N, C-alpha and C positions, 0 to 999 in steps of 0.2 A: 523361546522361539526368537529369530534375530529381529525380524521388522511387526511384530505383535505390536499392536496400535496404531500402525504407520497409517496412511490415508492411501492406499492401494487395491485399485479398481476393476471392476472389467468394462467390457466397452459401453454396456448401457450406464454403468455407472458415469462415464467420464462425460456420459451425451449429457447428462441432467446438468452436471456440473456445466457443461459446456451451453447449457440454457439459459443455465444463472447468469455465466459469464456474458453472456449477450447482454440482458438485459442492462447489468451494470454497465456494460460498453459504451449502451446508446445514453443510458441513464447519465453517464458524463460529459458525452459531445451535445445533451439537453442543457446538463449545467452551465458548461462555458460561458455562453454570451449573457450568463446571469451575474458570473464572476465581473464586477464592476463598483467603483465606489459607489454609495448611499444605497448598497443591498446590506439587510442583517441574516447571518448568520442562518435565526432563524426561519425569515424566509427561504433561504436554499433548502436547509431541513425539510420547510413544510412540502415545496415543491418536488424534492427527491422522494419523498414515500407517496404521495399521491402517483410520481409518475412509475414510481415501483410498480403497486397495487392494479394499476390501469393497464399492465402489460401481463397481470397473472404473476407476478414476483409477489415475495414478503421482503422489507425490510430486516434483514438477519442481524443486524444491529439493537435494534430495537428491543429490550425488555431479553438480552441476552447480558448471562452474568458472566464475565471470563474467569476462567481457574485463576488468574493472578489477581479479580478484583473483590471489594467483600460484596460488593452491591451490582444489579443489573445496570447495562445501560440503558439511558433514557433516550435516547435520538436515535432515527435513519443515520445520520454520516457526522464522523469526527471533523469537525472545522478545526484545522490549528493555522493561529494565524504568525508573522513570524519567526519570535523566541522560542515556541511551541512547538513540538516534537513530534509526536502523535496525541489522540485523544481529545483535544478543545470541545469544550460543549458550545452548542449553537446557540446562542442567544438572542430575543430580540433589541438587547442595548448595545449585539456588540458588531456595530457596521463597521464594511469595507469600507478602504480609505485609500486613493492615489498613493501610489508607492509603497506599500502591501505585499508580502508573498502568506501566499495561503491556501496550505495542505488539505484538501476534500479526498478521506481516508470510508469508503462503503462496503460493507458487502449486501449481497442478495441473496436467496434462499425460493429453489426452484424445488417442488416438490420433497423438500426433507434433503436436496442438497445444495451447498454453498459455495459461493465462487467471493475473491476478495479483491480491492484495487485499488488505490489511490494516485494522487496527479498532484503536484504542484505549481499553481496560477500564481501569476505573475500581474496585481492587481493593477490595469493602468501602467506607465512606462515605471521601469527601474534600472538603477547603475550598471554599468559591464560587471561590475566585481558578481553581487547579485544575478546578475542573468551564467553569468559562470557557475556560478552556486548550483543552477538550476540542470545545467548543462552536466556539469560532473553526476550530478545525481542519478540522472537519467542514463547520462552513456554507462554508469558503473550494474546499473541493473541491466541496460540490452548487454553489456561483456558476460556479465554472469550466468545471463539466459544461455551465452552461446558458447558458454561451458559444460550447460546439461545435454545430459545423453544417460543412458543405462553404463551401471559399471565405473560411473567418476566418482571420487570421494567427495565427501559434504564437506571438509574442509578445503576442496580447489573452486569451490563458488562463492564461502567466505572471503579468503584470501583472492578471489580475481576484485571482488568490490573494495580492499580495503587497501590493497596494492594500487590502487587504481586510485583513490580517494585520495591517499597521502601522496601521493604525486604532484598533487594541486595544494598542498598545505593547510587543506581540510580535515575534517577529522568525521568517523564514523561513530554513532553512538551501537559503541561496545554490547551494553547490555540488552538490548533489544534485538528480537530476531525476527525472520518472517516463520515461518509454520509450514506444516500441514492441512491441507482442508478438504473438505468432501463432505462426509454425510455430520460433521461438526467443524464449527468455526477454524478453531483453533484443536489438530491433531497432531500426533508424532507424522515428521523430527521439528525439532524447531530447525532454523535455516537460519544460521550466524551470518554476521556483516563483515567475521573475522575470521580465519583460519589459517592452517599451512597448506599446502597444495600437499593431494594424495592422501592425507591424514582422513581420519574418519572414516565410518559407516558407508559402503559403494549404498550408491543410489539405483535402486529397484526399476527397470521397465514397473511403466501404469503409476507409478507413485505423483500424487496431483500436491503443485509446494505451492506456496505465496513465499515469492520472494522480493525483499523489500526495506534497500537500505535506505536510511536516513543519515544526512549528511550534516555537519554544522560548519561555520564558517569559522568558530573560532576551537575549544578545548572539547574533549568528549564528553565531559560529565554530566550527566542530567537529574533531574531532581522533578519531587511531583509539587504541582501548581495549585496555588492556594484553593482549587475548585475539588479536589481531591480527586481529579479527573486526569485532569493535562501532565503530558509529560515535556518539559520544557528544558532547555539549554539551562546550564547551569552558570554560565559565563554570560545571561543573556543576549548571545552570537545568533541568529539568523539558521533556520534549520530547513530541509527541503525531505521530502518526502516522494518518492514514485516506490510501484507494487502494480505484478503482473501475476494470475493463476498459472501454472505452467503444467503441463504432463511432461512426464521424465517418459522417451522414448529410444531406443534404441540406437535409432541415430540423429538424435538432437534433441528441441526441446519443442513440444508443440503448444505455443501460446493461447491461452482461450477468452484471456481480454487481450480489449487492443485499444489505443489511443489513438490511433485513425480518425472515430468521430469528434475528438477536440481538436486534431489539424483541422480536419474539413470546417468547425464552426468556429475556428478562429481566423480561419481565411475569411469570412465575411463578416467579422466583427470589426 
């Protein structure tokens, strides 16, 4: 079948994913004031798990074995600092420092349904070129979401991200992709950050996908870090990562996760 294994749901299933996405969105707002110098990434992880469970969810990453890894992930959050692109491990010895950027990636499960989200924060003040990296990555996500509607080719989504990013002389991690999400954390289809407009399979209505551009200030090459989990830029350049869980609808995208709680929290930091 054309869409066998794809993350396509009825309205009841979408509402369950939305419930997980709601907890996830509010979690990021809760964590925002904690993203400051002197805080350990282990503390962020512990606070995140506590919040998710108190809200009636489960940390979807903790104990989850991704199809592309050999072991189960041991934490609630992925916390990636500076040149780490994704999958950075929290640790009590990893302390946030002024001028860093830190990408928080998290999944929440409610009644067996998952949502996924990521945001890259500045720790204190960062220089204008780094601010531009964050803006470009976030805007690439927004532009990709604006292309989403039933019948659009998957390649159009990746092309939108890549074409926008390269205009700022940044690079995308071409071997890292978004994915379908719902009854599992990673489902079909992969959602690449590169592509050709109009090419690839057409997106069906009620498909739920996580779109997640990962952008580097330097080259596009990546490598596995020494801890066996983190993915890093090969040249040590800074990387940013933003992600939303969205539903494909005939008239456009329904975005289930939200950055609004983050913006509200930042206004009071």
